[in-house]
N, CA, C, O and the ligand as a Tripos MOL2 file, in Angstrom:
@<TRIPOS>MOLECULE
protein
  253   251    64     0     0
PROTEIN
NO_CHARGES

@<TRIPOS>ATOM
      1 N         146.3060   67.5380   37.8090 N.3       1 MET1
      2 CA        145.7690   66.2120   38.0370 C.3       1 MET1
      3 C         146.5670   65.4690   39.1220 C.2       1 MET1
      4 O         147.7050   65.8240   39.4290 O.2       1 MET1
      5 N         145.9770   64.4900   39.6610 N.am      2 LYS2
      6 CA        146.6020   63.7230   40.7290 C.3       2 LYS2
      7 C         146.7330   62.2730   40.3090 C.2       2 LYS2
      8 O         145.8440   61.6850   39.6940 O.2       2 LYS2
      9 N         147.8630   61.7320   40.6640 N.am      3 ILE3
     10 CA        148.1210   60.2970   40.3830 C.3       3 ILE3
     11 C         148.5100   59.5970   41.6650 C.2       3 ILE3
     12 O         149.3100   60.1070   42.4500 O.2       3 ILE3
     13 N         147.9570   58.4650   41.8630 N.am      4 ASN4
     14 CA        148.3490   57.6390   43.0130 C.3       4 ASN4
     15 C         149.4790   56.7100   42.5580 C.2       4 ASN4
     16 O         149.3190   55.9280   41.6210 O.2       4 ASN4
     17 N         150.6210   56.8130   43.2400 N.am      5 CYS5
     18 CA        151.7150   55.9030   42.8780 C.3       5 CYS5
     19 C         151.3000   54.4700   43.1380 C.2       5 CYS5
     20 O         150.8260   54.1380   44.2250 O.2       5 CYS5
     21 N         151.4780   53.6280   42.1430 N.am      6 LEU6
     22 CA        151.0760   52.2360   42.2790 C.3       6 LEU6
     23 C         152.0650   51.4590   43.1190 C.2       6 LEU6
     24 O         151.7700   50.3540   43.5750 O.2       6 LEU6
     25 N         153.2030   52.0170   43.3180 N.am      7 SER7
     26 CA        154.2320   51.3360   44.0580 C.3       7 SER7
     27 C         154.1720   51.6050   45.5430 C.2       7 SER7
     28 O         154.2470   50.6840   46.3570 O.2       7 SER7
     29 N         154.0300   52.9270   45.9090 N.am      8 CYS8
     30 CA        154.1020   53.2720   47.3390 C.3       8 CYS8
     31 C         152.7990   53.9570   47.8030 C.2       8 CYS8
     32 O         152.6300   54.1980   48.9980 O.2       8 CYS8
     33 N         151.8820   54.2720   46.8780 N.am      9 GLY9
     34 CA        150.6110   54.8750   47.2610 C.3       9 GLY9
     35 C         150.6980   56.3790   47.4700 C.2       9 GLY9
     36 O         149.7080   57.0030   47.8510 O.2       9 GLY9
     37 N         151.8520   56.9680   47.2290 N.am     10 HIS10
     38 CA        152.0260   58.4090   47.3920 C.3      10 HIS10
     39 C         151.1460   59.1620   46.3500 C.2      10 HIS10
     40 O         151.0000   58.7430   45.2020 O.2      10 HIS10
     41 N         150.5720   60.2930   46.8200 N.am     11 ASN11
     42 CA        149.8000   61.0880   45.9160 C.3      11 ASN11
     43 C         150.7090   62.0860   45.1840 C.2      11 ASN11
     44 O         151.3060   62.9730   45.7940 O.2      11 ASN11
     45 N         150.7950   61.9120   43.8610 N.am     12 ILE12
     46 CA        151.6410   62.7950   43.0430 C.3      12 ILE12
     47 C         150.7050   63.8290   42.4310 C.2      12 ILE12
     48 O         149.7410   63.4970   41.7410 O.2      12 ILE12
     49 N         151.0240   65.1090   42.7080 N.am     13 VAL13
     50 CA        150.1980   66.2070   42.1320 C.3      13 VAL13
     51 C         151.0010   66.8200   40.9740 C.2      13 VAL13
     52 O         152.1590   67.2220   41.0930 O.2      13 VAL13
     53 N         150.2870   66.8520   39.8600 N.am     14 LEU14
     54 CA        150.9210   67.4630   38.6610 C.3      14 LEU14
     55 C         150.2280   68.7640   38.3320 C.2      14 LEU14
     56 O         149.0020   68.8330   38.2470 O.2      14 LEU14
     57 N         151.0230   69.7810   38.1520 N.am     15 GLU15
     58 CA        150.4680   71.1020   37.8370 C.3      15 GLU15
     59 C         149.8130   71.0710   36.4910 C.2      15 GLU15
     60 O         150.4160   70.6240   35.5150 O.2      15 GLU15
     61 N         148.5750   71.5420   36.4180 N.am     16 ASP16
     62 CA        147.8720   71.5330   35.1530 C.3      16 ASP16
     63 C         148.5450   72.3510   34.0650 C.2      16 ASP16
     64 O         148.4590   72.0130   32.8840 O.2      16 ASP16
     65 N         149.2310   73.4520   34.4700 N.am     17 GLU17
     66 CA        149.8820   74.2920   33.4780 C.3      17 GLU17
     67 C         150.9540   73.5540   32.7080 C.2      17 GLU17
     68 O         151.1370   73.7620   31.5090 O.2      17 GLU17
     69 N         151.6660   72.6800   33.4220 N.am     18 SER18
     70 CA        152.7370   71.9480   32.7990 C.3      18 SER18
     71 C         152.3180   70.5570   32.3610 C.2      18 SER18
     72 O         152.8440   70.0230   31.3850 O.2      18 SER18
     73 N         151.3750   69.9730   33.0790 N.am     19 TYR19
     74 CA        151.0850   68.5740   32.8370 C.3      19 TYR19
     75 C         149.6200   68.3140   32.4050 C.2      19 TYR19
     76 O         149.1540   67.1750   32.3810 O.2      19 TYR19
     77 N         148.9270   69.3980   32.0710 N.am     20 GLY20
     78 CA        147.5400   69.2500   31.7300 C.3      20 GLY20
     79 C         147.2290   68.2570   30.6360 C.2      20 GLY20
     80 O         146.2160   67.5580   30.6580 O.2      20 GLY20
     81 N         148.1570   68.2190   29.6540 N.am     21 ASP21
     82 CA        147.9150   67.3070   28.5300 C.3      21 ASP21
     83 C         149.0980   66.3610   28.3820 C.2      21 ASP21
     84 O         149.3330   65.8040   27.3100 O.2      21 ASP21
     85 N         149.8420   66.1870   29.4770 N.am     22 TYR22
     86 CA        151.0490   65.3500   29.4370 C.3      22 TYR22
     87 C         150.6960   63.8980   29.4600 C.2      22 TYR22
     88 O         149.9250   63.4360   30.3000 O.2      22 TYR22
     89 N         151.2630   63.1900   28.5370 N.am     23 GLU23
     90 CA        151.1070   61.7430   28.5210 C.3      23 GLU23
     91 C         152.4930   61.1340   28.4650 C.2      23 GLU23
     92 O         153.3290   61.5280   27.6520 O.2      23 GLU23
     93 N         152.7240   60.1620   29.3450 N.am     24 GLY24
     94 CA        153.9990   59.5040   29.3040 C.3      24 GLY24
     95 C         154.4470   59.1570   30.7010 C.2      24 GLY24
     96 O         153.6350   58.8900   31.5870 O.2      24 GLY24
     97 N         155.7440   59.1650   30.8840 N.am     25 ALA25
     98 CA        156.3140   58.6930   32.1210 C.3      25 ALA25
     99 C         156.4000   59.7780   33.1770 C.2      25 ALA25
    100 O         156.8100   60.9040   32.8960 O.2      25 ALA25
    101 N         156.0130   59.4330   34.3850 N.am     26 ILE26
    102 CA        156.1180   60.3250   35.5450 C.3      26 ILE26
    103 C         156.8970   59.5550   36.6130 C.2      26 ILE26
    104 O         156.6510   58.3760   36.8700 O.2      26 ILE26
    105 N         157.8280   60.2550   37.2110 N.am     27 LYS27
    106 CA        158.6060   59.5750   38.2830 C.3      27 LYS27
    107 C         158.0200   59.9990   39.6070 C.2      27 LYS27
    108 O         157.8190   61.1810   39.8840 O.2      27 LYS27
    109 N         157.7500   58.9750   40.4270 N.am     28 CYS28
    110 CA        157.2940   59.2260   41.8160 C.3      28 CYS28
    111 C         158.5090   59.7700   42.6080 C.2      28 CYS28
    112 O         159.5630   59.1380   42.6780 O.2      28 CYS28
    113 N         158.3210   60.9350   43.1830 N.am     29 TYR29
    114 CA        159.4740   61.5090   43.9260 C.3      29 TYR29
    115 C         159.5790   60.9240   45.2900 C.2      29 TYR29
    116 O         160.5420   61.2100   46.0010 O.2      29 TYR29
    117 N         158.6290   60.1110   45.6980 N.am     30 ALA30
    118 CA        158.6920   59.4890   47.0290 C.3      30 ALA30
    119 C         159.4800   58.1910   46.9580 C.2      30 ALA30
    120 O         160.3410   57.9490   47.8040 O.2      30 ALA30
    121 N         159.2030   57.3440   45.9570 N.am     31 CYS31
    122 CA        159.8770   56.0570   45.9480 C.3      31 CYS31
    123 C         160.6880   55.8330   44.6870 C.2      31 CYS31
    124 O         161.4190   54.8470   44.5880 O.2      31 CYS31
    125 N         160.5690   56.7480   43.7050 N.am     32 GLY32
    126 CA        161.3770   56.6020   42.4690 C.3      32 GLY32
    127 C         160.7830   55.6830   41.4180 C.2      32 GLY32
    128 O         161.4180   55.4310   40.3940 O.2      32 GLY32
    129 N         159.5790   55.1770   41.6490 N.am     33 ALA33
    130 CA        158.9420   54.3700   40.6430 C.3      33 ALA33
    131 C         158.5390   55.1740   39.4330 C.2      33 ALA33
    132 O         158.2220   56.3580   39.5450 O.2      33 ALA33
    133 N         158.5500   54.5470   38.2840 N.am     34 ILE34
    134 CA        158.1330   55.2070   37.0560 C.3      34 ILE34
    135 C         156.7430   54.7670   36.6990 C.2      34 ILE34
    136 O         156.4410   53.5820   36.5630 O.2      34 ILE34
    137 N         155.9090   55.7700   36.5510 N.am     35 LEU35
    138 CA        154.4760   55.5080   36.2140 C.3      35 LEU35
    139 C         154.1910   56.0240   34.8030 C.2      35 LEU35
    140 O         154.5250   57.1510   34.4370 O.2      35 LEU35
    141 N         153.5700   55.1600   34.0490 N.am     36 GLU36
    142 CA        153.1910   55.5790   32.6680 C.3      36 GLU36
    143 C         151.7600   56.0450   32.6720 C.2      36 GLU36
    144 O         150.8590   55.2820   33.0210 O.2      36 GLU36
    145 N         151.5370   57.2540   32.3020 N.am     37 VAL37
    146 CA        150.2190   57.8590   32.3900 C.3      37 VAL37
    147 C         149.6340   57.9810   30.9890 C.2      37 VAL37
    148 O         150.3030   58.4520   30.0700 O.2      37 VAL37
    149 N         148.4040   57.5610   30.8320 N.am     38 LYS38
    150 CA        147.7090   57.7360   29.5930 C.3      38 LYS38
    151 C         146.4490   58.5580   29.8590 C.2      38 LYS38
    152 O         145.7190   58.3590   30.8300 O.2      38 LYS38
    153 N         146.2480   59.4810   28.9460 N.am     39 LEU39
    154 CA        145.0840   60.3990   29.1170 C.3      39 LEU39
    155 C         144.0360   60.1540   28.0270 C.2      39 LEU39
    156 O         144.3340   59.6680   26.9360 O.2      39 LEU39
    157 N         142.8220   60.5060   28.3660 N.am     40 SER40
    158 CA        141.7310   60.4840   27.3840 C.3      40 SER40
    159 C         140.9210   61.7490   27.6250 C.2      40 SER40
    160 O         140.3550   61.9370   28.7020 O.2      40 SER40
    161 N         140.8700   62.6080   26.6240 N.am     41 GLU41
    162 CA        140.1860   63.8700   26.7170 C.3      41 GLU41
    163 C         140.5500   64.6470   27.9530 C.2      41 GLU41
    164 O         139.6750   65.1940   28.6240 O.2      41 GLU41
    165 N         141.8380   64.7050   28.2670 N.am     42 GLY42
    166 CA        142.3210   65.5390   29.3260 C.3      42 GLY42
    167 C         142.1790   64.9090   30.6990 C.2      42 GLY42
    168 O         142.5460   65.5120   31.7070 O.2      42 GLY42
    169 N         141.6460   63.6950   30.7390 N.am     43 ARG43
    170 CA        141.5270   63.0330   32.0340 C.3      43 ARG43
    171 C         142.3680   61.7570   32.0430 C.2      43 ARG43
    172 O         142.6820   61.1800   31.0020 O.2      43 ARG43
    173 N         142.7130   61.3460   33.2460 N.am     44 ILE44
    174 CA        143.5340   60.1650   33.3880 C.3      44 ILE44
    175 C         142.7610   58.9350   32.9520 C.2      44 ILE44
    176 O         141.6900   58.6280   33.4760 O.2      44 ILE44
    177 N         143.3330   58.2400   31.9790 N.am     45 LYS45
    178 CA        142.6640   57.0210   31.4850 C.3      45 LYS45
    179 C         143.2550   55.8320   32.1730 C.2      45 LYS45
    180 O         142.5240   54.9450   32.6160 O.2      45 LYS45
    181 N         144.5680   55.7880   32.2770 N.am     46 SER46
    182 CA        145.2100   54.6720   32.9630 C.3      46 SER46
    183 C         146.5960   55.0710   33.4930 C.2      46 SER46
    184 O         147.2680   55.9390   32.9360 O.2      46 SER46
    185 N         146.9880   54.4270   34.5580 N.am     47 VAL47
    186 CA        148.3020   54.5750   35.1310 C.3      47 VAL47
    187 C         148.9450   53.2050   35.2560 C.2      47 VAL47
    188 O         148.3520   52.2980   35.8410 O.2      47 VAL47
    189 N         150.1140   53.0400   34.7330 N.am     48 ASN48
    190 CA        150.7720   51.7150   34.7710 C.3      48 ASN48
    191 C         152.1600   51.8780   35.3470 C.2      48 ASN48
    192 O         152.8800   52.8330   35.0530 O.2      48 ASN48
    193 N         152.4990   50.9420   36.1520 N.am     49 LEU49
    194 CA        153.8900   50.8960   36.6860 C.3      49 LEU49
    195 C         154.7780   50.4240   35.5150 C.2      49 LEU49
    196 O         154.4630   49.4470   34.8350 O.2      49 LEU49
    197 N         155.8410   51.1110   35.3090 N.am     50 THR50
    198 CA        156.7600   50.7370   34.1980 C.3      50 THR50
    199 C         158.1980   50.8410   34.7250 C.2      50 THR50
    200 O         158.4320   51.1610   35.8910 O.2      50 THR50
    201 N         159.1140   50.5720   33.8620 N.am     51 SER51
    202 CA        160.5350   50.6410   34.2940 C.3      51 SER51
    203 C         161.1590   51.8450   33.6300 C.2      51 SER51
    204 O         160.6470   52.3430   32.6270 O.2      51 SER51
    205 N         162.2680   52.3170   34.1870 N.am     52 ILE52
    206 CA        162.9440   53.4860   33.6600 C.3      52 ILE52
    207 C         163.4860   53.1850   32.2680 C.2      52 ILE52
    208 O         163.5620   54.0790   31.4260 O.2      52 ILE52
    209 N         163.8640   51.9290   32.0210 N.am     53 ASP53
    210 CA        164.3400   51.5490   30.7060 C.3      53 ASP53
    211 C         163.2310   51.6630   29.6500 C.2      53 ASP53
    212 O         163.4500   52.1970   28.5620 O.2      53 ASP53
    213 N         162.0750   51.1680   29.9770 N.am     54 ALA54
    214 CA        160.9520   51.2470   29.0310 C.3      54 ALA54
    215 C         160.5460   52.6710   28.8250 C.2      54 ALA54
    216 O         160.1710   53.0330   27.7090 O.2      54 ALA54
    217 N         160.5970   53.4900   29.8210 N.am     55 ALA55
    218 CA        160.1930   54.8920   29.6930 C.3      55 ALA55
    219 C         161.2060   55.6520   28.8580 C.2      55 ALA55
    220 O         160.8380   56.4840   28.0290 O.2      55 ALA55
    221 N         162.4820   55.3670   29.0770 N.am     56 ALA56
    222 CA        163.5410   56.0830   28.3590 C.3      56 ALA56
    223 C         163.4690   55.7610   26.8420 C.2      56 ALA56
    224 O         163.7970   56.6100   26.0130 O.2      56 ALA56
    225 N         163.0560   54.5810   26.5070 N.am     57 LYS57
    226 CA        162.9730   54.2100   25.1080 C.3      57 LYS57
    227 C         161.9570   55.0730   24.3660 C.2      57 LYS57
    228 O         162.0710   55.3170   23.1650 O.2      57 LYS57
    229 N         160.9800   55.5160   25.1090 N.am     58 LYS58
    230 CA        159.9460   56.3900   24.4760 C.3      58 LYS58
    231 C         160.3550   57.8250   24.4930 C.2      58 LYS58
    232 O         159.6380   58.6820   23.9750 O.2      58 LYS58
    233 N         161.5120   58.1180   25.0880 N.am     59 SER59
    234 CA        162.0860   59.4480   25.0990 C.3      59 SER59
    235 C         161.1470   60.5270   25.5510 C.2      59 SER59
    236 O         161.2710   61.6750   25.1240 O.2      59 SER59
    237 N         160.2110   60.1860   26.4040 N.am     60 LYS60
    238 CA        159.3130   61.2200   26.8960 C.3      60 LYS60
    239 C         159.4720   61.4220   28.3990 C.2      60 LYS60
    240 O         158.6950   62.1280   29.0430 O.2      60 LYS60
    241 N         160.4810   60.7920   28.9180 N.am     61 LEU61
    242 CA        160.6750   60.8170   30.3690 C.3      61 LEU61
    243 C         160.8910   62.2400   30.8910 C.2      61 LEU61
    244 O         161.7210   62.9950   30.3840 O.2      61 LEU61
    245 N         160.1450   62.5630   31.8800 N.am     62 ARG62
    246 CA        160.2510   63.8840   32.5090 C.3      62 ARG62
    247 C         160.4450   63.6250   34.0020 C.2      62 ARG62
    248 O         159.5140   63.1740   34.6700 O.2      62 ARG62
    249 N         161.5960   63.8910   34.5210 N.am     63 VAL63
    250 CA        161.8420   63.5910   35.9190 C.3      63 VAL63
    251 C         162.1720   64.8730   36.6690 C.2      63 VAL63
    252 O         162.4160   64.8370   37.8750 O.2      63 VAL63
    253 ZN        155.9370   55.9530   44.8030 Zn       64 ZN64
@<TRIPOS>BOND
     1     1     2 1
     2     2     3 1
     3     3     4 2
     4     3     5 am
     5     5     6 1
     6     6     7 1
     7     7     8 2
     8     7     9 am
     9     9    10 1
    10    10    11 1
    11    11    12 2
    12    11    13 am
    13    13    14 1
    14    14    15 1
    15    15    16 2
    16    15    17 am
    17    17    18 1
    18    18    19 1
    19    19    20 2
    20    19    21 am
    21    21    22 1
    22    22    23 1
    23    23    24 2
    24    23    25 am
    25    25    26 1
    26    26    27 1
    27    27    28 2
    28    27    29 am
    29    29    30 1
    30    30    31 1
    31    31    32 2
    32    31    33 am
    33    33    34 1
    34    34    35 1
    35    35    36 2
    36    35    37 am
    37    37    38 1
    38    38    39 1
    39    39    40 2
    40    39    41 am
    41    41    42 1
    42    42    43 1
    43    43    44 2
    44    43    45 am
    45    45    46 1
    46    46    47 1
    47    47    48 2
    48    47    49 am
    49    49    50 1
    50    50    51 1
    51    51    52 2
    52    51    53 am
    53    53    54 1
    54    54    55 1
    55    55    56 2
    56    55    57 am
    57    57    58 1
    58    58    59 1
    59    59    60 2
    60    59    61 am
    61    61    62 1
    62    62    63 1
    63    63    64 2
    64    63    65 am
    65    65    66 1
    66    66    67 1
    67    67    68 2
    68    67    69 am
    69    69    70 1
    70    70    71 1
    71    71    72 2
    72    71    73 am
    73    73    74 1
    74    74    75 1
    75    75    76 2
    76    75    77 am
    77    77    78 1
    78    78    79 1
    79    79    80 2
    80    79    81 am
    81    81    82 1
    82    82    83 1
    83    83    84 2
    84    83    85 am
    85    85    86 1
    86    86    87 1
    87    87    88 2
    88    87    89 am
    89    89    90 1
    90    90    91 1
    91    91    92 2
    92    91    93 am
    93    93    94 1
    94    94    95 1
    95    95    96 2
    96    95    97 am
    97    97    98 1
    98    98    99 1
    99    99   100 2
   100    99   101 am
   101   101   102 1
   102   102   103 1
   103   103   104 2
   104   103   105 am
   105   105   106 1
   106   106   107 1
   107   107   108 2
   108   107   109 am
   109   109   110 1
   110   110   111 1
   111   111   112 2
   112   111   113 am
   113   113   114 1
   114   114   115 1
   115   115   116 2
   116   115   117 am
   117   117   118 1
   118   118   119 1
   119   119   120 2
   120   119   121 am
   121   121   122 1
   122   122   123 1
   123   123   124 2
   124   123   125 am
   125   125   126 1
   126   126   127 1
   127   127   128 2
   128   127   129 am
   129   129   130 1
   130   130   131 1
   131   131   132 2
   132   131   133 am
   133   133   134 1
   134   134   135 1
   135   135   136 2
   136   135   137 am
   137   137   138 1
   138   138   139 1
   139   139   140 2
   140   139   141 am
   141   141   142 1
   142   142   143 1
   143   143   144 2
   144   143   145 am
   145   145   146 1
   146   146   147 1
   147   147   148 2
   148   147   149 am
   149   149   150 1
   150   150   151 1
   151   151   152 2
   152   151   153 am
   153   153   154 1
   154   154   155 1
   155   155   156 2
   156   155   157 am
   157   157   158 1
   158   158   159 1
   159   159   160 2
   160   159   161 am
   161   161   162 1
   162   162   163 1
   163   163   164 2
   164   163   165 am
   165   165   166 1
   166   166   167 1
   167   167   168 2
   168   167   169 am
   169   169   170 1
   170   170   171 1
   171   171   172 2
   172   171   173 am
   173   173   174 1
   174   174   175 1
   175   175   176 2
   176   175   177 am
   177   177   178 1
   178   178   179 1
   179   179   180 2
   180   179   181 am
   181   181   182 1
   182   182   183 1
   183   183   184 2
   184   183   185 am
   185   185   186 1
   186   186   187 1
   187   187   188 2
   188   187   189 am
   189   189   190 1
   190   190   191 1
   191   191   192 2
   192   191   193 am
   193   193   194 1
   194   194   195 1
   195   195   196 2
   196   195   197 am
   197   197   198 1
   198   198   199 1
   199   199   200 2
   200   199   201 am
   201   201   202 1
   202   202   203 1
   203   203   204 2
   204   203   205 am
   205   205   206 1
   206   206   207 1
   207   207   208 2
   208   207   209 am
   209   209   210 1
   210   210   211 1
   211   211   212 2
   212   211   213 am
   213   213   214 1
   214   214   215 1
   215   215   216 2
   216   215   217 am
   217   217   218 1
   218   218   219 1
   219   219   220 2
   220   219   221 am
   221   221   222 1
   222   222   223 1
   223   223   224 2
   224   223   225 am
   225   225   226 1
   226   226   227 1
   227   227   228 2
   228   227   229 am
   229   229   230 1
   230   230   231 1
   231   231   232 2
   232   231   233 am
   233   233   234 1
   234   234   235 1
   235   235   236 2
   236   235   237 am
   237   237   238 1
   238   238   239 1
   239   239   240 2
   240   239   241 am
   241   241   242 1
   242   242   243 1
   243   243   244 2
   244   243   245 am
   245   245   246 1
   246   246   247 1
   247   247   248 2
   248   247   249 am
   249   249   250 1
   250   250   251 1
   251   251   252 2
@<TRIPOS>SUBSTRUCTURE
     1 MET1         2 RESIDUE 1 A MET
     2 LYS2         6 RESIDUE 1 A LYS
     3 ILE3        10 RESIDUE 1 A ILE
     4 ASN4        14 RESIDUE 1 A ASN
     5 CYS5        18 RESIDUE 1 A CYS
     6 LEU6        22 RESIDUE 1 A LEU
     7 SER7        26 RESIDUE 1 A SER
     8 CYS8        30 RESIDUE 1 A CYS
     9 GLY9        34 RESIDUE 1 A GLY
    10 HIS10       38 RESIDUE 1 A HIS
    11 ASN11       42 RESIDUE 1 A ASN
    12 ILE12       46 RESIDUE 1 A ILE
    13 VAL13       50 RESIDUE 1 A VAL
    14 LEU14       54 RESIDUE 1 A LEU
    15 GLU15       58 RESIDUE 1 A GLU
    16 ASP16       62 RESIDUE 1 A ASP
    17 GLU17       66 RESIDUE 1 A GLU
    18 SER18       70 RESIDUE 1 A SER
    19 TYR19       74 RESIDUE 1 A TYR
    20 GLY20       78 RESIDUE 1 A GLY
    21 ASP21       82 RESIDUE 1 A ASP
    22 TYR22       86 RESIDUE 1 A TYR
    23 GLU23       90 RESIDUE 1 A GLU
    24 GLY24       94 RESIDUE 1 A GLY
    25 ALA25       98 RESIDUE 1 A ALA
    26 ILE26      102 RESIDUE 1 A ILE
    27 LYS27      106 RESIDUE 1 A LYS
    28 CYS28      110 RESIDUE 1 A CYS
    29 TYR29      114 RESIDUE 1 A TYR
    30 ALA30      118 RESIDUE 1 A ALA
    31 CYS31      122 RESIDUE 1 A CYS
    32 GLY32      126 RESIDUE 1 A GLY
    33 ALA33      130 RESIDUE 1 A ALA
    34 ILE34      134 RESIDUE 1 A ILE
    35 LEU35      138 RESIDUE 1 A LEU
    36 GLU36      142 RESIDUE 1 A GLU
    37 VAL37      146 RESIDUE 1 A VAL
    38 LYS38      150 RESIDUE 1 A LYS
    39 LEU39      154 RESIDUE 1 A LEU
    40 SER40      158 RESIDUE 1 A SER
    41 GLU41      162 RESIDUE 1 A GLU
    42 GLY42      166 RESIDUE 1 A GLY
    43 ARG43      170 RESIDUE 1 A ARG
    44 ILE44      174 RESIDUE 1 A ILE
    45 LYS45      178 RESIDUE 1 A LYS
    46 SER46      182 RESIDUE 1 A SER
    47 VAL47      186 RESIDUE 1 A VAL
    48 ASN48      190 RESIDUE 1 A ASN
    49 LEU49      194 RESIDUE 1 A LEU
    50 THR50      198 RESIDUE 1 A THR
    51 SER51      202 RESIDUE 1 A SER
    52 ILE52      206 RESIDUE 1 A ILE
    53 ASP53      210 RESIDUE 1 A ASP
    54 ALA54      214 RESIDUE 1 A ALA
    55 ALA55      218 RESIDUE 1 A ALA
    56 ALA56      222 RESIDUE 1 A ALA
    57 LYS57      226 RESIDUE 1 A LYS
    58 LYS58      230 RESIDUE 1 A LYS
    59 SER59      234 RESIDUE 1 A SER
    60 LYS60      238 RESIDUE 1 A LYS
    61 LEU61      242 RESIDUE 1 A LEU
    62 ARG62      246 RESIDUE 1 A ARG
    63 VAL63      250 RESIDUE 1 A VAL
    64 ZN64       253 GROUP 0 **** ****
């Protein structure tokens, strides 16, 4: 799946093998912003800009 970084607009490509059903925080490797991804039936439902603190609290951070 592909996510557009809400902070810098960079296209983040996530490998389906690793991230096909991944829900949670994704770090933009271009600008370092943390994006919270929510899925619905394997498709991206929403992407929200979040902070590293908020993401770490959910202990799902994958950087
Ligand atoms: Zn970015």
